[in-house]
mmCIF file of the N, C-alpha and C atoms, coordinates in Angstrom:
data_MODEL
# 
_entry.id   MODEL 
# 
loop_
_atom_site.group_PDB 
_atom_site.id 
_atom_site.type_symbol 
_atom_site.label_atom_id 
_atom_site.label_alt_id 
_atom_site.label_comp_id 
_atom_site.label_asym_id 
_atom_site.label_entity_id 
_atom_site.label_seq_id 
_atom_site.pdbx_PDB_ins_code 
_atom_site.Cartn_x 
_atom_site.Cartn_y 
_atom_site.Cartn_z 
_atom_site.occupancy 
_atom_site.B_iso_or_equiv 
_atom_site.pdbx_formal_charge 
_atom_site.auth_seq_id 
_atom_site.auth_comp_id 
_atom_site.auth_asym_id 
_atom_site.auth_atom_id 
_atom_site.pdbx_PDB_model_num 
ATOM 1   N N  . VAL A 1 1  ? 28.263 -9.368  -9.971  1.00 0.00 ? 1  VAL A N  1 
ATOM 2   C CA . VAL A 1 1  ? 28.179 -7.952  -9.653  1.00 0.00 ? 1  VAL A CA 1 
ATOM 3   C C  . VAL A 1 1  ? 28.941 -7.607  -8.464  1.00 0.00 ? 1  VAL A C  1 
ATOM 4   N N  . GLY A 1 2  ? 29.575 -8.585  -7.789  1.00 0.00 ? 2  GLY A N  1 
ATOM 5   C CA . GLY A 1 2  ? 30.505 -8.234  -6.671  1.00 0.00 ? 2  GLY A CA 1 
ATOM 6   C C  . GLY A 1 2  ? 29.941 -8.403  -5.319  1.00 0.00 ? 2  GLY A C  1 
ATOM 7   N N  . SER A 1 3  ? 28.558 -8.610  -5.162  1.00 0.00 ? 3  SER A N  1 
ATOM 8   C CA . SER A 1 3  ? 27.977 -8.647  -3.828  1.00 0.00 ? 3  SER A CA 1 
ATOM 9   C C  . SER A 1 3  ? 26.673 -9.464  -3.967  1.00 0.00 ? 3  SER A C  1 
ATOM 10  N N  . PRO A 1 4  ? 26.116 -9.821  -2.882  1.00 0.00 ? 4  PRO A N  1 
ATOM 11  C CA . PRO A 1 4  ? 24.793 -10.572 -2.969  1.00 0.00 ? 4  PRO A CA 1 
ATOM 12  C C  . PRO A 1 4  ? 23.643 -9.873  -3.703  1.00 0.00 ? 4  PRO A C  1 
ATOM 13  N N  . VAL A 1 5  ? 22.662 -10.499 -4.427  1.00 0.00 ? 5  VAL A N  1 
ATOM 14  C CA . VAL A 1 5  ? 21.625 -9.890  -4.996  1.00 0.00 ? 5  VAL A CA 1 
ATOM 15  C C  . VAL A 1 5  ? 20.300 -10.546 -4.287  1.00 0.00 ? 5  VAL A C  1 
ATOM 16  N N  . GLU A 1 6  ? 19.609 -9.714  -3.644  1.00 0.00 ? 6  GLU A N  1 
ATOM 17  C CA . GLU A 1 6  ? 18.381 -10.222 -2.922  1.00 0.00 ? 6  GLU A CA 1 
ATOM 18  C C  . GLU A 1 6  ? 17.111 -9.788  -3.667  1.00 0.00 ? 6  GLU A C  1 
ATOM 19  N N  . SER A 1 7  ? 17.177 -8.827  -4.529  1.00 0.00 ? 7  SER A N  1 
ATOM 20  C CA . SER A 1 7  ? 15.967 -8.373  -5.145  1.00 0.00 ? 7  SER A CA 1 
ATOM 21  C C  . SER A 1 7  ? 15.601 -9.285  -6.489  1.00 0.00 ? 7  SER A C  1 
ATOM 22  N N  . ALA A 1 8  ? 14.407 -9.318  -6.654  1.00 0.00 ? 8  ALA A N  1 
ATOM 23  C CA . ALA A 1 8  ? 13.884 -10.098 -7.981  1.00 0.00 ? 8  ALA A CA 1 
ATOM 24  C C  . ALA A 1 8  ? 14.242 -9.223  -9.175  1.00 0.00 ? 8  ALA A C  1 
ATOM 25  N N  . PRO A 1 9  ? 14.651 -9.742  -10.247 1.00 0.00 ? 9  PRO A N  1 
ATOM 26  C CA . PRO A 1 9  ? 14.888 -8.848  -11.343 1.00 0.00 ? 9  PRO A CA 1 
ATOM 27  C C  . PRO A 1 9  ? 13.547 -8.458  -12.082 1.00 0.00 ? 9  PRO A C  1 
ATOM 28  N N  . VAL A 1 10 ? 13.706 -7.369  -12.863 1.00 0.00 ? 10 VAL A N  1 
ATOM 29  C CA . VAL A 1 10 ? 12.629 -7.088  -13.922 1.00 0.00 ? 10 VAL A CA 1 
ATOM 30  C C  . VAL A 1 10 ? 13.226 -7.070  -15.250 1.00 0.00 ? 10 VAL A C  1 
ATOM 31  N N  . ILE A 1 11 ? 12.506 -7.571  -16.251 1.00 0.00 ? 11 ILE A N  1 
ATOM 32  C CA . ILE A 1 11 ? 12.945 -7.566  -17.578 1.00 0.00 ? 11 ILE A CA 1 
ATOM 33  C C  . ILE A 1 11 ? 12.354 -6.323  -18.298 1.00 0.00 ? 11 ILE A C  1 
ATOM 34  N N  . VAL A 1 12 ? 13.421 -5.519  -18.905 1.00 0.00 ? 12 VAL A N  1 
ATOM 35  C CA . VAL A 1 12 ? 13.116 -4.297  -19.571 1.00 0.00 ? 12 VAL A CA 1 
ATOM 36  C C  . VAL A 1 12 ? 13.787 -4.344  -20.908 1.00 0.00 ? 12 VAL A C  1 
ATOM 37  N N  . ASP A 1 13 ? 13.080 -4.297  -22.037 1.00 0.00 ? 13 ASP A N  1 
ATOM 38  C CA . ASP A 1 13 ? 13.609 -4.325  -23.372 1.00 0.00 ? 13 ASP A CA 1 
ATOM 39  C C  . ASP A 1 13 ? 14.840 -5.254  -23.491 1.00 0.00 ? 13 ASP A C  1 
ATOM 40  N N  . GLY A 1 14 ? 14.654 -6.486  -23.054 1.00 0.00 ? 14 GLY A N  1 
ATOM 41  C CA . GLY A 1 14 ? 15.676 -7.471  -23.239 1.00 0.00 ? 14 GLY A CA 1 
ATOM 42  C C  . GLY A 1 14 ? 16.881 -7.334  -22.360 1.00 0.00 ? 14 GLY A C  1 
ATOM 43  N N  . ALA A 1 15 ? 16.669 -6.692  -21.229 1.00 0.00 ? 15 ALA A N  1 
ATOM 44  C CA . ALA A 1 15 ? 17.735 -6.464  -20.161 1.00 0.00 ? 15 ALA A CA 1 
ATOM 45  C C  . ALA A 1 15 ? 17.145 -6.991  -18.859 1.00 0.00 ? 15 ALA A C  1 
ATOM 46  N N  . ASP A 1 16 ? 17.898 -7.677  -18.064 1.00 0.00 ? 16 ASP A N  1 
ATOM 47  C CA . ASP A 1 16 ? 17.617 -8.020  -16.695 1.00 0.00 ? 16 ASP A CA 1 
ATOM 48  C C  . ASP A 1 16 ? 18.166 -6.987  -15.759 1.00 0.00 ? 16 ASP A C  1 
ATOM 49  N N  . VAL A 1 17 ? 17.124 -6.271  -15.099 1.00 0.00 ? 17 VAL A N  1 
ATOM 50  C CA . VAL A 1 17 ? 17.628 -5.068  -14.237 1.00 0.00 ? 17 VAL A CA 1 
ATOM 51  C C  . VAL A 1 17 ? 17.412 -5.550  -12.735 1.00 0.00 ? 17 VAL A C  1 
ATOM 52  N N  . PHE A 1 18 ? 18.378 -5.320  -11.839 1.00 0.00 ? 18 PHE A N  1 
ATOM 53  C CA . PHE A 1 18 ? 18.285 -5.732  -10.490 1.00 0.00 ? 18 PHE A CA 1 
ATOM 54  C C  . PHE A 1 18 ? 19.190 -4.855  -9.609  1.00 0.00 ? 18 PHE A C  1 
ATOM 55  N N  . GLY A 1 19 ? 18.816 -4.918  -8.378  1.00 0.00 ? 19 GLY A N  1 
ATOM 56  C CA . GLY A 1 19 ? 19.737 -4.027  -7.452  1.00 0.00 ? 19 GLY A CA 1 
ATOM 57  C C  . GLY A 1 19 ? 20.519 -5.035  -6.577  1.00 0.00 ? 19 GLY A C  1 
ATOM 58  N N  . ALA A 1 20 ? 21.548 -4.547  -5.966  1.00 0.00 ? 20 ALA A N  1 
ATOM 59  C CA . ALA A 1 20 ? 22.574 -5.426  -5.174  1.00 0.00 ? 20 ALA A CA 1 
ATOM 60  C C  . ALA A 1 20 ? 22.971 -4.853  -3.865  1.00 0.00 ? 20 ALA A C  1 
ATOM 61  N N  . TRP A 1 21 ? 23.420 -5.608  -2.860  1.00 0.00 ? 21 TRP A N  1 
ATOM 62  C CA . TRP A 1 21 ? 23.863 -5.132  -1.570  1.00 0.00 ? 21 TRP A CA 1 
ATOM 63  C C  . TRP A 1 21 ? 24.901 -4.082  -1.660  1.00 0.00 ? 21 TRP A C  1 
ATOM 64  N N  . ASN A 1 22 ? 25.703 -3.975  -2.686  1.00 0.00 ? 22 ASN A N  1 
ATOM 65  C CA . ASN A 1 22 ? 26.774 -3.075  -2.714  1.00 0.00 ? 22 ASN A CA 1 
ATOM 66  C C  . ASN A 1 22 ? 26.238 -1.709  -3.300  1.00 0.00 ? 22 ASN A C  1 
ATOM 67  N N  . GLY A 1 23 ? 25.037 -1.533  -3.396  1.00 0.00 ? 23 GLY A N  1 
ATOM 68  C CA . GLY A 1 23 ? 24.470 -0.258  -3.859  1.00 0.00 ? 23 GLY A CA 1 
ATOM 69  C C  . GLY A 1 23 ? 24.486 -0.029  -5.474  1.00 0.00 ? 23 GLY A C  1 
ATOM 70  N N  . THR A 1 24 ? 24.619 -1.154  -6.153  1.00 0.00 ? 24 THR A N  1 
ATOM 71  C CA . THR A 1 24 ? 24.648 -0.921  -7.640  1.00 0.00 ? 24 THR A CA 1 
ATOM 72  C C  . THR A 1 24 ? 23.168 -1.499  -8.204  1.00 0.00 ? 24 THR A C  1 
ATOM 73  N N  . ILE A 1 25 ? 22.829 -0.738  -9.195  1.00 0.00 ? 25 ILE A N  1 
ATOM 74  C CA . ILE A 1 25 ? 21.553 -1.154  -9.989  1.00 0.00 ? 25 ILE A CA 1 
ATOM 75  C C  . ILE A 1 25 ? 22.307 -1.500  -11.400 1.00 0.00 ? 25 ILE A C  1 
ATOM 76  N N  . THR A 1 26 ? 22.026 -2.737  -11.942 1.00 0.00 ? 26 THR A N  1 
ATOM 77  C CA . THR A 1 26 ? 22.650 -3.201  -13.027 1.00 0.00 ? 26 THR A CA 1 
ATOM 78  C C  . THR A 1 26 ? 21.580 -3.666  -14.063 1.00 0.00 ? 26 THR A C  1 
ATOM 79  N N  . ALA A 1 27 ? 21.764 -3.323  -15.308 1.00 0.00 ? 27 ALA A N  1 
ATOM 80  C CA . ALA A 1 27 ? 20.966 -3.820  -16.415 1.00 0.00 ? 27 ALA A CA 1 
ATOM 81  C C  . ALA A 1 27 ? 21.933 -4.709  -17.289 1.00 0.00 ? 27 ALA A C  1 
ATOM 82  N N  . LEU A 1 28 ? 21.621 -6.148  -17.271 1.00 0.00 ? 28 LEU A N  1 
ATOM 83  C CA . LEU A 1 28 ? 22.387 -7.035  -18.045 1.00 0.00 ? 28 LEU A CA 1 
ATOM 84  C C  . LEU A 1 28 ? 21.661 -7.374  -19.340 1.00 0.00 ? 28 LEU A C  1 
ATOM 85  N N  . ASP A 1 29 ? 22.242 -7.310  -20.425 1.00 0.00 ? 29 ASP A N  1 
ATOM 86  C CA . ASP A 1 29 ? 21.584 -7.597  -21.692 1.00 0.00 ? 29 ASP A CA 1 
ATOM 87  C C  . ASP A 1 29 ? 21.480 -9.082  -21.813 1.00 0.00 ? 29 ASP A C  1 
ATOM 88  N N  . LEU A 1 30 ? 20.261 -9.613  -21.985 1.00 0.00 ? 30 LEU A N  1 
ATOM 89  C CA . LEU A 1 30 ? 19.951 -11.003 -21.948 1.00 0.00 ? 30 LEU A CA 1 
ATOM 90  C C  . LEU A 1 30 ? 20.414 -11.786 -23.242 1.00 0.00 ? 30 LEU A C  1 
ATOM 91  N N  . HIS A 1 31 ? 20.784 -10.927 -24.281 1.00 0.00 ? 31 HIS A N  1 
ATOM 92  C CA . HIS A 1 31 ? 21.233 -11.528 -25.593 1.00 0.00 ? 31 HIS A CA 1 
ATOM 93  C C  . HIS A 1 31 ? 22.716 -11.565 -25.716 1.00 0.00 ? 31 HIS A C  1 
ATOM 94  N N  . THR A 1 32 ? 23.393 -10.465 -25.270 1.00 0.00 ? 32 THR A N  1 
ATOM 95  C CA . THR A 1 32 ? 24.808 -10.343 -25.360 1.00 0.00 ? 32 THR A CA 1 
ATOM 96  C C  . THR A 1 32 ? 25.602 -10.750 -24.085 1.00 0.00 ? 32 THR A C  1 
ATOM 97  N N  . HIS A 1 33 ? 24.839 -10.895 -23.040 1.00 0.00 ? 33 HIS A N  1 
ATOM 98  C CA . HIS A 1 33 ? 25.333 -11.285 -21.743 1.00 0.00 ? 33 HIS A CA 1 
ATOM 99  C C  . HIS A 1 33 ? 26.376 -10.184 -21.244 1.00 0.00 ? 33 HIS A C  1 
ATOM 100 N N  . ARG A 1 34 ? 26.254 -8.925  -21.575 1.00 0.00 ? 34 ARG A N  1 
ATOM 101 C CA . ARG A 1 34 ? 27.100 -7.830  -21.211 1.00 0.00 ? 34 ARG A CA 1 
ATOM 102 C C  . ARG A 1 34 ? 26.220 -6.800  -20.451 1.00 0.00 ? 34 ARG A C  1 
ATOM 103 N N  . VAL A 1 35 ? 26.903 -6.050  -19.664 1.00 0.00 ? 35 VAL A N  1 
ATOM 104 C CA . VAL A 1 35 ? 26.255 -4.908  -18.881 1.00 0.00 ? 35 VAL A CA 1 
ATOM 105 C C  . VAL A 1 35 ? 25.936 -3.896  -19.891 1.00 0.00 ? 35 VAL A C  1 
ATOM 106 N N  . ARG A 1 36 ? 24.512 -3.523  -19.840 1.00 0.00 ? 36 ARG A N  1 
ATOM 107 C CA . ARG A 1 36 ? 23.990 -2.499  -20.689 1.00 0.00 ? 36 ARG A CA 1 
ATOM 108 C C  . ARG A 1 36 ? 24.229 -1.141  -20.060 1.00 0.00 ? 36 ARG A C  1 
ATOM 109 N N  . TRP A 1 37 ? 23.915 -1.103  -18.716 1.00 0.00 ? 37 TRP A N  1 
ATOM 110 C CA . TRP A 1 37 ? 24.197 0.042   -17.904 1.00 0.00 ? 37 TRP A CA 1 
ATOM 111 C C  . TRP A 1 37 ? 24.294 -0.351  -16.462 1.00 0.00 ? 37 TRP A C  1 
ATOM 112 N N  . ARG A 1 38 ? 25.036 0.525   -15.694 1.00 0.00 ? 38 ARG A N  1 
ATOM 113 C CA . ARG A 1 38 ? 25.057 0.216   -14.194 1.00 0.00 ? 38 ARG A CA 1 
ATOM 114 C C  . ARG A 1 38 ? 25.046 1.665   -13.516 1.00 0.00 ? 38 ARG A C  1 
ATOM 115 N N  . ARG A 1 39 ? 24.435 1.612   -12.459 1.00 0.00 ? 39 ARG A N  1 
ATOM 116 C CA . ARG A 1 39 ? 24.371 2.903   -11.640 1.00 0.00 ? 39 ARG A CA 1 
ATOM 117 C C  . ARG A 1 39 ? 24.749 2.660   -10.259 1.00 0.00 ? 39 ARG A C  1 
ATOM 118 N N  . PHE A 1 40 ? 25.624 3.325   -9.682  1.00 0.00 ? 40 PHE A N  1 
ATOM 119 C CA . PHE A 1 40 ? 26.004 3.149   -8.243  1.00 0.00 ? 40 PHE A CA 1 
ATOM 120 C C  . PHE A 1 40 ? 25.199 4.163   -7.422  1.00 0.00 ? 40 PHE A C  1 
ATOM 121 N N  . ASP A 1 41 ? 24.345 3.584   -6.525  1.00 0.00 ? 41 ASP A N  1 
ATOM 122 C CA . ASP A 1 41 ? 23.404 4.392   -5.747  1.00 0.00 ? 41 ASP A CA 1 
ATOM 123 C C  . ASP A 1 41 ? 23.949 4.802   -4.389  1.00 0.00 ? 41 ASP A C  1 
ATOM 124 N N  . GLY A 1 42 ? 24.883 3.940   -3.867  1.00 0.00 ? 42 GLY A N  1 
ATOM 125 C CA . GLY A 1 42 ? 25.528 4.303   -2.563  1.00 0.00 ? 42 GLY A CA 1 
ATOM 126 C C  . GLY A 1 42 ? 24.848 3.654   -1.316  1.00 0.00 ? 42 GLY A C  1 
ATOM 127 N N  . CYS A 1 43 ? 23.670 3.050   -1.544  1.00 0.00 ? 43 CYS A N  1 
ATOM 128 C CA . CYS A 1 43 ? 22.894 2.390   -0.359  1.00 0.00 ? 43 CYS A CA 1 
ATOM 129 C C  . CYS A 1 43 ? 22.562 0.975   -0.822  1.00 0.00 ? 43 CYS A C  1 
ATOM 130 N N  . LYS A 1 44 ? 22.651 0.179   0.167   1.00 0.00 ? 44 LYS A N  1 
ATOM 131 C CA . LYS A 1 44 ? 22.208 -1.268  -0.050  1.00 0.00 ? 44 LYS A CA 1 
ATOM 132 C C  . LYS A 1 44 ? 20.816 -1.276  -0.692  1.00 0.00 ? 44 LYS A C  1 
ATOM 133 N N  . ILE A 1 45 ? 20.697 -2.223  -1.780  1.00 0.00 ? 45 ILE A N  1 
ATOM 134 C CA . ILE A 1 45 ? 19.390 -2.373  -2.390  1.00 0.00 ? 45 ILE A CA 1 
ATOM 135 C C  . ILE A 1 45 ? 18.974 -3.828  -2.193  1.00 0.00 ? 45 ILE A C  1 
ATOM 136 N N  . THR A 1 46 ? 17.789 -3.993  -1.661  1.00 0.00 ? 46 THR A N  1 
ATOM 137 C CA . THR A 1 46 ? 17.209 -5.307  -1.527  1.00 0.00 ? 46 THR A CA 1 
ATOM 138 C C  . THR A 1 46 ? 15.830 -5.430  -2.109  1.00 0.00 ? 46 THR A C  1 
ATOM 139 N N  . SER A 1 47 ? 15.281 -4.243  -2.581  1.00 0.00 ? 47 SER A N  1 
ATOM 140 C CA . SER A 1 47 ? 13.928 -4.291  -3.165  1.00 0.00 ? 47 SER A CA 1 
ATOM 141 C C  . SER A 1 47 ? 13.982 -4.620  -4.672  1.00 0.00 ? 47 SER A C  1 
ATOM 142 N N  . SER A 1 48 ? 12.900 -5.043  -5.013  1.00 0.00 ? 48 SER A N  1 
ATOM 143 C CA . SER A 1 48 ? 12.758 -5.346  -6.450  1.00 0.00 ? 48 SER A CA 1 
ATOM 144 C C  . SER A 1 48 ? 12.383 -4.054  -7.205  1.00 0.00 ? 48 SER A C  1 
ATOM 145 N N  . ALA A 1 49 ? 12.776 -3.970  -8.440  1.00 0.00 ? 49 ALA A N  1 
ATOM 146 C CA . ALA A 1 49 ? 12.450 -2.749  -9.276  1.00 0.00 ? 49 ALA A CA 1 
ATOM 147 C C  . ALA A 1 49 ? 10.953 -2.973  -9.852  1.00 0.00 ? 49 ALA A C  1 
ATOM 148 N N  . ALA A 1 50 ? 10.288 -1.833  -10.127 1.00 0.00 ? 50 ALA A N  1 
ATOM 149 C CA . ALA A 1 50 ? 9.003  -1.925  -10.738 1.00 0.00 ? 50 ALA A CA 1 
ATOM 150 C C  . ALA A 1 50 ? 9.030  -0.942  -12.020 1.00 0.00 ? 50 ALA A C  1 
ATOM 151 N N  . LEU A 1 51 ? 8.380  -1.410  -13.047 1.00 0.00 ? 51 LEU A N  1 
ATOM 152 C CA . LEU A 1 51 ? 8.487  -0.637  -14.272 1.00 0.00 ? 51 LEU A CA 1 
ATOM 153 C C  . LEU A 1 51 ? 7.056  0.014   -14.554 1.00 0.00 ? 51 LEU A C  1 
ATOM 154 N N  . ALA A 1 52 ? 7.020  1.407   -14.836 1.00 0.00 ? 52 ALA A N  1 
ATOM 155 C CA . ALA A 1 52 ? 5.849  1.865   -15.274 1.00 0.00 ? 52 ALA A CA 1 
ATOM 156 C C  . ALA A 1 52 ? 6.152  2.787   -16.453 1.00 0.00 ? 52 ALA A C  1 
ATOM 157 N N  . GLY A 1 53 ? 5.766  2.332   -17.691 1.00 0.00 ? 53 GLY A N  1 
ATOM 158 C CA . GLY A 1 53 ? 6.092  3.047   -18.868 1.00 0.00 ? 53 GLY A CA 1 
ATOM 159 C C  . GLY A 1 53 ? 7.635  2.898   -19.106 1.00 0.00 ? 53 GLY A C  1 
ATOM 160 N N  . THR A 1 54 ? 8.327  4.015   -19.245 1.00 0.00 ? 54 THR A N  1 
ATOM 161 C CA . THR A 1 54 ? 9.783  3.956   -19.483 1.00 0.00 ? 54 THR A CA 1 
ATOM 162 C C  . THR A 1 54 ? 10.550 4.381   -18.067 1.00 0.00 ? 54 THR A C  1 
ATOM 163 N N  . THR A 1 55 ? 9.871  4.286   -17.007 1.00 0.00 ? 55 THR A N  1 
ATOM 164 C CA . THR A 1 55 ? 10.417 4.647   -15.754 1.00 0.00 ? 55 THR A CA 1 
ATOM 165 C C  . THR A 1 55 ? 10.587 3.495   -14.905 1.00 0.00 ? 55 THR A C  1 
ATOM 166 N N  . LEU A 1 56 ? 11.771 3.243   -14.335 1.00 0.00 ? 56 LEU A N  1 
ATOM 167 C CA . LEU A 1 56 ? 12.005 2.133   -13.388 1.00 0.00 ? 56 LEU A CA 1 
ATOM 168 C C  . LEU A 1 56 ? 12.117 2.705   -11.991 1.00 0.00 ? 56 LEU A C  1 
ATOM 169 N N  . TYR A 1 57 ? 11.328 2.170   -11.104 1.00 0.00 ? 57 TYR A N  1 
ATOM 170 C CA . TYR A 1 57 ? 11.407 2.592   -9.759  1.00 0.00 ? 57 TYR A CA 1 
ATOM 171 C C  . TYR A 1 57 ? 11.986 1.559   -8.786  1.00 0.00 ? 57 TYR A C  1 
ATOM 172 N N  . ILE A 1 58 ? 12.956 2.029   -7.879  1.00 0.00 ? 58 ILE A N  1 
ATOM 173 C CA . ILE A 1 58 ? 13.556 0.974   -7.103  1.00 0.00 ? 58 ILE A CA 1 
ATOM 174 C C  . ILE A 1 58 ? 13.865 1.740   -5.771  1.00 0.00 ? 58 ILE A C  1 
ATOM 175 N N  . GLY A 1 59 ? 13.644 1.045   -4.658  1.00 0.00 ? 59 GLY A N  1 
ATOM 176 C CA . GLY A 1 59 ? 13.878 1.624   -3.282  1.00 0.00 ? 59 GLY A CA 1 
ATOM 177 C C  . GLY A 1 59 ? 15.296 1.236   -2.785  1.00 0.00 ? 59 GLY A C  1 
ATOM 178 N N  . ASP A 1 60 ? 15.815 1.942   -1.919  1.00 0.00 ? 60 ASP A N  1 
ATOM 179 C CA . ASP A 1 60 ? 17.183 1.639   -1.231  1.00 0.00 ? 60 ASP A CA 1 
ATOM 180 C C  . ASP A 1 60 ? 17.060 1.792   0.192   1.00 0.00 ? 60 ASP A C  1 
ATOM 181 N N  . TYR A 1 61 ? 18.164 1.371   0.933   1.00 0.00 ? 61 TYR A N  1 
ATOM 182 C CA . TYR A 1 61 ? 18.255 1.260   2.406   1.00 0.00 ? 61 TYR A CA 1 
ATOM 183 C C  . TYR A 1 61 ? 18.401 2.707   3.049   1.00 0.00 ? 61 TYR A C  1 
ATOM 184 N N  . CYS A 1 62 ? 18.699 3.754   2.204   1.00 0.00 ? 62 CYS A N  1 
ATOM 185 C CA . CYS A 1 62 ? 18.690 5.134   2.656   1.00 0.00 ? 62 CYS A CA 1 
ATOM 186 C C  . CYS A 1 62 ? 17.264 5.698   2.781   1.00 0.00 ? 62 CYS A C  1 
ATOM 187 N N  . GLY A 1 63 ? 16.201 4.913   2.391   1.00 0.00 ? 63 GLY A N  1 
ATOM 188 C CA . GLY A 1 63 ? 14.916 5.392   2.494   1.00 0.00 ? 63 GLY A CA 1 
ATOM 189 C C  . GLY A 1 63 ? 14.407 6.197   1.326   1.00 0.00 ? 63 GLY A C  1 
ATOM 190 N N  . ARG A 1 64 ? 15.173 6.115   0.095   1.00 0.00 ? 64 ARG A N  1 
ATOM 191 C CA . ARG A 1 64 ? 14.810 6.852   -1.092  1.00 0.00 ? 64 ARG A CA 1 
ATOM 192 C C  . ARG A 1 64 ? 14.151 5.825   -2.080  1.00 0.00 ? 64 ARG A C  1 
ATOM 193 N N  . LEU A 1 65 ? 13.244 6.443   -2.883  1.00 0.00 ? 65 LEU A N  1 
ATOM 194 C CA . LEU A 1 65 ? 12.622 5.837   -3.946  1.00 0.00 ? 65 LEU A CA 1 
ATOM 195 C C  . LEU A 1 65 ? 13.158 6.444   -5.193  1.00 0.00 ? 65 LEU A C  1 
ATOM 196 N N  . LEU A 1 66 ? 14.048 5.693   -6.086  1.00 0.00 ? 66 LEU A N  1 
ATOM 197 C CA . LEU A 1 66 ? 14.661 6.224   -7.201  1.00 0.00 ? 66 LEU A CA 1 
ATOM 198 C C  . LEU A 1 66 ? 13.706 5.967   -8.334  1.00 0.00 ? 66 LEU A C  1 
ATOM 199 N N  . ALA A 1 67 ? 13.756 6.949   -9.296  1.00 0.00 ? 67 ALA A N  1 
ATOM 200 C CA . ALA A 1 67 ? 13.015 6.946   -10.525 1.00 0.00 ? 67 ALA A CA 1 
ATOM 201 C C  . ALA A 1 67 ? 14.167 7.022   -11.645 1.00 0.00 ? 67 ALA A C  1 
ATOM 202 N N  . LEU A 1 68 ? 14.312 6.113   -12.429 1.00 0.00 ? 68 LEU A N  1 
ATOM 203 C CA . LEU A 1 68 ? 15.349 5.931   -13.440 1.00 0.00 ? 68 LEU A CA 1 
ATOM 204 C C  . LEU A 1 68 ? 14.712 5.665   -14.730 1.00 0.00 ? 68 LEU A C  1 
ATOM 205 N N  . ARG A 1 69 ? 15.438 6.288   -15.830 1.00 0.00 ? 69 ARG A N  1 
ATOM 206 C CA . ARG A 1 69 ? 15.131 5.969   -17.134 1.00 0.00 ? 69 ARG A CA 1 
ATOM 207 C C  . ARG A 1 69 ? 15.424 4.587   -17.393 1.00 0.00 ? 69 ARG A C  1 
ATOM 208 N N  . ALA A 1 70 ? 14.514 3.769   -17.875 1.00 0.00 ? 70 ALA A N  1 
ATOM 209 C CA . ALA A 1 70 ? 14.724 2.356   -17.953 1.00 0.00 ? 70 ALA A CA 1 
ATOM 210 C C  . ALA A 1 70 ? 15.859 2.014   -19.005 1.00 0.00 ? 70 ALA A C  1 
ATOM 211 N N  . GLY A 1 71 ? 15.958 2.705   -20.048 1.00 0.00 ? 71 GLY A N  1 
ATOM 212 C CA . GLY A 1 71 ? 16.932 2.500   -21.021 1.00 0.00 ? 71 GLY A CA 1 
ATOM 213 C C  . GLY A 1 71 ? 18.294 2.812   -20.861 1.00 0.00 ? 71 GLY A C  1 
ATOM 214 N N  . THR A 1 72 ? 18.570 3.708   -19.743 1.00 0.00 ? 72 THR A N  1 
ATOM 215 C CA . THR A 1 72 ? 19.892 4.276   -19.498 1.00 0.00 ? 72 THR A CA 1 
ATOM 216 C C  . THR A 1 72 ? 20.277 4.236   -18.052 1.00 0.00 ? 72 THR A C  1 
ATOM 217 N N  . GLY A 1 73 ? 19.332 4.074   -17.176 1.00 0.00 ? 73 GLY A N  1 
ATOM 218 C CA . GLY A 1 73 ? 19.758 4.158   -15.780 1.00 0.00 ? 73 GLY A CA 1 
ATOM 219 C C  . GLY A 1 73 ? 19.856 5.529   -15.193 1.00 0.00 ? 73 GLY A C  1 
ATOM 220 N N  . MET A 1 74 ? 19.696 6.526   -16.026 1.00 0.00 ? 74 MET A N  1 
ATOM 221 C CA . MET A 1 74 ? 19.923 8.021   -15.543 1.00 0.00 ? 74 MET A CA 1 
ATOM 222 C C  . MET A 1 74 ? 18.678 8.327   -14.667 1.00 0.00 ? 74 MET A C  1 
ATOM 223 N N  . LEU A 1 75 ? 19.007 9.136   -13.715 1.00 0.00 ? 75 LEU A N  1 
ATOM 224 C CA . LEU A 1 75 ? 17.972 9.530   -12.749 1.00 0.00 ? 75 LEU A CA 1 
ATOM 225 C C  . LEU A 1 75 ? 17.000 10.459  -13.417 1.00 0.00 ? 75 LEU A C  1 
ATOM 226 N N  . ARG A 1 76 ? 15.727 10.252  -13.140 1.00 0.00 ? 76 ARG A N  1 
ATOM 227 C CA . ARG A 1 76 ? 14.673 11.172  -13.772 1.00 0.00 ? 76 ARG A CA 1 
ATOM 228 C C  . ARG A 1 76 ? 14.499 12.322  -12.874 1.00 0.00 ? 76 ARG A C  1 
ATOM 229 N N  . ARG A 1 77 ? 14.248 13.520  -13.445 1.00 0.00 ? 77 ARG A N  1 
ATOM 230 C CA . ARG A 1 77 ? 14.023 14.731  -12.647 1.00 0.00 ? 77 ARG A CA 1 
ATOM 231 C C  . ARG A 1 77 ? 12.582 14.897  -12.449 1.00 0.00 ? 77 ARG A C  1 
ATOM 232 N N  . PRO A 1 78 ? 12.144 15.394  -11.276 1.00 0.00 ? 78 PRO A N  1 
ATOM 233 C CA . PRO A 1 78 ? 10.809 15.642  -10.949 1.00 0.00 ? 78 PRO A CA 1 
ATOM 234 C C  . PRO A 1 78 ? 10.151 16.571  -12.122 1.00 0.00 ? 78 PRO A C  1 
ATOM 235 N N  . GLU A 1 79 ? 9.040  16.303  -12.420 1.00 0.00 ? 79 GLU A N  1 
ATOM 236 C CA . GLU A 1 79 ? 8.202  17.330  -13.323 1.00 0.00 ? 79 GLU A CA 1 
ATOM 237 C C  . GLU A 1 79 ? 7.785  18.425  -12.519 1.00 0.00 ? 79 GLU A C  1 
ATOM 238 N N  . ARG A 1 80 ? 7.802  19.514  -13.190 1.00 0.00 ? 80 ARG A N  1 
ATOM 239 C CA . ARG A 1 80 ? 7.268  20.762  -12.580 1.00 0.00 ? 80 ARG A CA 1 
ATOM 240 C C  . ARG A 1 80 ? 6.031  21.261  -13.018 1.00 0.00 ? 80 ARG A C  1 
# 
C-alpha cells in the first residue's frame, strides 16, 4: 500500500479491509489478491475498522469517524 499499516484488518465478504498511515483505506480481495476498492481519506489511519451490517466504521487522525459502504468504500450519507 506504500506506507506502514498499523490497524488490524477486518474481513468483509472475502476482502481484507484496513487503513494505512498514508490515509488510504484498502479492500484486498483474498481470492484474487487484487485491490477490490481503495479510498483516500487524507489523514493518517491507525485505528482498526469495525463492521455493523453493511457499514464499515473507521477513525482517522483528523478526529473523524468515517462510515463507508463495505462493498464499495463509498461514504455513507447521514440518514434524515
